[in-house]
C-alpha angles and dihedrals in degrees: 000000000000113000099179138267117003110265092226090058090050091051090053095053118113116244112227114230135184093288090065097068135061135172130220131185127195124215125198124245118194120204094336115177113257123214119244144095119274105210107127093262106059116088101170121092126176130218116236089207110046162201100065111234123226103237098194115099090225100044131085098177120069118235139180088277088070097066135049111208121198135180117225122207110203096191143004129037123005096044125280114289093011111165120218121187112234126204116248117209102183147001111232132199123240133191114262101221099211094051105020089229122143108240135172101262111132137063125212117211125219090229128027109243118237125220090242089063103036138017094187139014122224134187136205112207147117122270119216115228131183111203106237105237118012115188094190144350112216118180121188127196119191124177124193107251121192117193113218120198123184138196115260096030139072091206121108121220124202130218115200124210140163121356122222115207122193135168122198125189127177111216131202113227113249136166090278098045097090091054089047092052089046092055096043103041111014137073138186118312111254101184126114099239122103111251116243112263111261094028139086122215130220134168134208113270117244089224128028119255121240111261138179130216150164141206116212121198118203137183128236090279092054091250115146114252096176143338125213111206124199132194135192094021125174126200122210114231119261139167128216115264129205134197129187112268094008138090119264115257143193133178132236104206106180131182119204113214099189133051112279118241123218119210118195128180120251111245113251 
């Protein structure tokens, strides 16, 4: 009689620890200026905020579908600040200077824009961000469960309804954390005062922006076992907290408003 997987095989399996999981969030950028020369011959334009995030729930590699590129004409005909959609032909990798890694951070256009047609190039896309030091990643899944009892039986039936998905991650404050909080929770300053020279001003958004994200799980050889992808995420506001003798902390408390998707590799 077959009683299941051989116990010796079970004993040989690797136990996945905290170094097997990471978390990424993706923040939207709308008509952000891209870097590159407009001279009628250059087709390559670089994102200031990279890597480019794959927006599809079933994709892990970004493509031209993940960015809208437009040419902006500041003066002349057509009218001032007219936006013209440009055709992207490829997503190229660039070298991330701090790490030396090759990351998707540039878009190649099918046709080089000329100065007569555009004075700047902008892109609408999502930027992938990995919070610097995550102490934990705690997902919760709660489904509405209605107990149904009926006359003539002692059995209890269950009716299942909506599912609430949340992901909580406690973060250690690092040099990059303030910029991370700025991108996740803050928007442009709308007050009347003049901002101090040498600074930029932002203020907390009254409502959270819609984000994306994913959690990859890898084995001891850094091979992907599975990737959970999340869409239409919202993060509750938080401020960094500090305690004597301890590292500063803040919390990413994220709700997921669509059904998560799990991607797993096909066995060779």
